[in-house]
C-alpha positions as CSV (number, residue, x, y, z in Angstrom):
1,M,28.7,-4.9,18.9
2,R,30.6,-8.2,19.1
3,P,28.1,-11.1,19.0
4,T,29.9,-13.1,21.7
5,S,30.3,-10.4,24.4
6,I,28.0,-7.8,25.8
7,P,29.2,-5.3,28.5
8,W,27.2,-5.3,31.7
9,L,25.4,-2.4,33.3
10,A,28.5,-1.6,35.2
11,T,30.2,-0.2,32.1
12,L,27.4,2.3,31.4
13,L,27.4,3.2,35.1
14,A,31.1,3.9,35.1
15,V,32.5,1.1,37.2
16,S,34.4,-2.1,36.4
17,S,33.3,-3.8,33.2
18,L,32.5,-7.4,32.9
19,A,31.6,-9.5,29.8
20,L,28.6,-11.8,29.5
21,P,28.4,-14.4,26.7
22,L,25.2,-13.7,24.7
23,N,24.2,-17.4,24.9
24,D,24.4,-17.3,28.7
25,A,22.0,-14.3,28.7
26,V,19.7,-16.2,26.4
27,D,19.7,-19.3,28.7
28,T,18.5,-17.2,31.7
29,L,15.5,-15.6,30.0
30,P,12.2,-16.8,31.4
31,V,10.8,-18.1,28.1
32,Q,9.8,-21.6,27.2
33,T,11.9,-21.7,24.0
34,P,15.2,-19.7,24.3
35,P,15.5,-17.3,21.3
36,S,18.6,-17.3,19.1
37,P,21.1,-14.4,19.4
38,A,19.6,-13.1,16.1
39,T,16.2,-12.6,17.7
40,L,17.3,-11.4,21.1
41,P,17.4,-7.7,20.1
42,R,13.7,-7.8,19.1
43,L,12.9,-9.5,22.4
44,A,14.7,-6.9,24.4
45,I,12.9,-4.1,22.5
46,Y,9.6,-5.9,23.3
47,Y,10.4,-6.0,26.9
48,Q,11.1,-2.3,27.0
49,T,8.1,-1.2,25.0
50,T,5.3,-3.4,26.1
51,H,1.9,-1.7,26.9
52,D,-0.7,-2.0,29.5
53,A,-3.6,-4.1,28.2
54,V,-6.3,-1.8,29.8
55,T,-5.0,1.7,29.4
56,G,-2.6,1.2,26.5
57,R,0.0,3.2,28.3
58,P,3.7,2.1,27.8
59,I,5.2,0.1,30.6
60,S,8.9,-0.2,31.2
61,M,9.8,-3.9,31.7
62,L,13.4,-3.2,32.7
63,P,12.8,-4.0,36.4
64,L,11.4,-7.4,35.4
65,I,14.5,-8.4,33.4
66,T,16.9,-7.2,36.2
67,E,15.4,-9.4,38.9
68,K,17.7,-12.0,40.4
69,H,18.3,-15.1,38.2
70,I,17.6,-13.0,35.1
71,A,20.9,-11.9,33.5
72,L,19.6,-9.3,31.0
73,T,20.6,-6.0,32.5
74,H,19.8,-2.4,31.5
75,L,23.1,-2.1,29.6
76,I,22.5,-5.3,27.6
77,V,19.2,-3.8,26.5
78,C,21.0,-0.5,25.6
79,T,23.7,-2.5,23.8
80,L,21.1,-4.4,21.8
81,H,19.3,-1.2,21.0
82,D,22.4,0.6,19.9
83,A,23.3,-2.2,17.6
84,T,19.9,-2.7,16.0
85,K,17.9,0.5,16.7
86,G,20.7,3.0,17.4
87,R,19.3,5.7,15.1
88,E,16.0,5.6,17.0
89,V,17.7,6.2,20.4
90,E,18.0,9.9,21.2
91,F,20.0,9.6,24.4
92,Y,21.1,7.2,27.2
93,N,20.3,8.3,30.7
94,A,23.4,7.2,32.6
95,Q,23.6,7.2,36.4
96,F,26.7,8.7,37.9
97,Y,25.8,8.6,41.6
98,N,24.8,6.1,44.4
99,G,27.7,3.8,43.8
100,F,27.8,4.0,40.0
101,G,30.6,6.5,39.6
102,D,30.4,10.3,39.8
103,M,31.2,13.5,37.9
104,A,34.0,14.7,40.1
105,S,36.2,13.8,37.2
106,T,35.8,12.6,33.6
107,E,36.8,9.1,34.4
108,G,33.3,7.6,34.6
109,F,32.0,9.4,31.5
110,D,35.2,8.4,29.6
111,S,34.6,4.7,30.5
112,V,31.2,4.8,28.9
113,V,32.6,6.3,25.7
114,A,35.3,3.7,25.7
115,A,32.6,1.0,25.8
116,G,31.5,2.3,22.4
117,Y,28.8,4.9,23.2
118,D,28.5,8.2,21.4
119,P,29.3,11.0,23.9
120,R,26.6,13.2,22.3
121,R,24.0,10.7,23.5
122,I,25.2,10.2,27.0
123,M,23.3,12.2,29.6
124,A,25.1,12.4,32.9
125,G,22.6,11.6,35.7
126,Q,23.2,13.5,39.0
127,V,21.5,13.8,42.3
128,T,20.4,17.5,42.6
129,T,21.1,17.5,46.4
130,P,22.9,15.3,48.9
131,E,19.4,14.7,50.4
132,N,18.5,12.6,47.3
133,G,21.5,10.2,47.3
134,W,25.2,10.1,47.7
135,Q,28.1,11.1,45.4
136,W,26.5,14.5,44.8
137,T,28.9,16.7,42.8
138,P,29.1,20.4,43.8
139,F,28.4,22.8,41.0
140,D,32.0,24.1,40.7
141,E,33.4,20.5,40.3
142,L,30.6,19.6,37.9
143,A,31.4,22.7,35.8
144,R,35.1,21.8,35.7
145,T,34.3,18.2,34.6
146,M,31.8,19.2,32.0
147,G,34.3,21.8,30.6
148,E,36.9,19.0,30.2
149,L,34.4,16.7,28.5
150,R,33.5,19.4,26.0
151,R,37.1,20.1,25.2
152,K,37.7,16.3,24.8
153,Y,34.5,15.4,22.8
154,G,33.1,18.6,21.5
155,E,29.5,17.8,22.4
156,I,27.9,15.7,25.1
157,G,24.3,14.7,25.9
158,G,23.7,16.9,28.9
159,I,22.9,16.5,32.5
160,M,19.9,14.8,34.2
161,G,18.8,15.7,37.8
162,W,17.3,13.4,40.4
163,E,15.0,14.9,41.7
164,Y,13.8,18.3,40.6
165,F,11.6,19.4,43.5
166,N,14.3,20.0,46.1
167,G,17.4,20.6,44.1
168,K,20.2,22.9,45.3
169,P,20.7,25.8,45.7
170,G,17.1,26.9,46.1
171,G,15.6,23.7,47.7
172,E,11.9,23.2,47.7
173,A,11.2,26.9,47.7
174,K,13.0,27.6,44.5
175,P,13.8,24.3,42.7
176,W,14.2,25.9,39.3
177,E,17.5,27.4,40.5
178,W,19.1,24.0,40.0
179,A,18.1,24.1,36.3
180,Q,19.6,27.6,36.1
181,Q,22.9,26.4,37.5
182,I,23.0,23.5,35.1
183,T,22.2,25.7,32.2
184,A,25.1,28.0,33.1
185,I,27.4,24.9,33.2
186,L,26.2,23.5,29.9
187,R,26.1,26.9,28.2
188,P,29.0,28.9,29.6
189,N,29.4,32.6,28.6
190,K,25.7,32.8,27.7
191,P,23.1,34.7,29.7
192,V,20.9,32.4,31.8
193,G,17.4,33.7,32.1
194,L,14.1,32.1,33.1
195,R,11.2,33.8,31.4
196,V,7.9,33.2,33.3
197,T,4.9,35.4,32.8
198,R,1.9,35.8,35.2
199,E,-0.1,33.7,32.7
200,D,2.5,31.0,33.0
201,A,2.3,31.0,36.8
202,A,-1.5,30.8,36.7
203,R,-1.4,27.8,34.4
204,L,1.1,26.1,36.6
205,D,-1.1,26.7,39.7
206,A,-4.1,25.3,37.8
207,A,-2.1,22.3,36.6
208,W,-0.9,21.5,40.1
209,A,-4.5,21.7,41.5
210,T,-5.8,19.4,38.8
211,S,-3.0,16.9,39.4
212,V,-3.6,16.8,43.2
213,S,-7.3,16.7,43.1
214,G,-7.4,14.0,40.4
215,R,-10.1,15.7,38.4
216,D,-8.9,14.2,35.2
217,T,-8.9,10.7,36.6
218,G,-12.1,10.8,38.7
219,N,-10.1,10.6,41.9
220,T,-12.1,12.3,44.7
221,S,-10.2,10.9,47.6
222,V,-8.4,14.1,48.4
223,A,-10.5,15.9,50.9
224,G,-10.6,19.7,50.5
225,A,-8.6,19.5,47.3
226,D,-10.1,22.8,46.0
227,N,-8.5,24.6,48.9
228,L,-5.0,23.1,48.5
229,K,-2.2,25.4,47.5
230,P,0.9,24.4,45.6
231,D,4.0,23.7,47.8
232,V,6.0,25.6,45.1
233,D,5.4,29.3,44.8
234,Y,5.1,29.6,41.0
235,W,4.3,33.3,41.4
236,A,7.8,33.9,42.8
237,M,9.1,32.7,39.4
238,V,7.4,35.5,37.5
239,S,10.1,37.5,35.6
240,E,7.9,39.8,33.6
């Protein structure tokens, strides 16, 4: 990473790239004493990994540092991480939809690689259905693009879907069919099978009921929770 220039979020999200001087980013941080460029990576990592004081659960602070008048964007954090903690980052979840590029061709993915990111750690984010956003890429086009990327880079990070519950082609009744389609795209010429036993279905039913009724959190606000049935038929997924 060049210390004087950091690509903006636009690069990671496959649109035009801009450069932001590091000192300018430092000047816009809401701190009393602006840190030096040498300490900025540690500050960015703190922002992303801070924890709730009561529960101890990790909280993402990225929305905070992308508010207006604050110049640190997601990609700046990614860039700082990659330069200082790159070995600890398993993958980058890149958004290729809703105005941030698409996967109808390799152009968007290529631009991220050109910005210096390892293609093996770039996960191509996609909406799972046009109902969840725009720039949805049909499976045949997605398969063609992913094939070209594999031939070009050998290995890529994979595909992320937003959201799971209503993904095509099965919709809310069979959302797992989206995962099967994506598996076939990422692992061509290999059989795609979803192994779900009756015991698995029973556990999924129980987990759904626990989540909705809030038994683990003490939430008793859901009237008649014991009689609720999952809106996904896990038993239809049983394969053996």
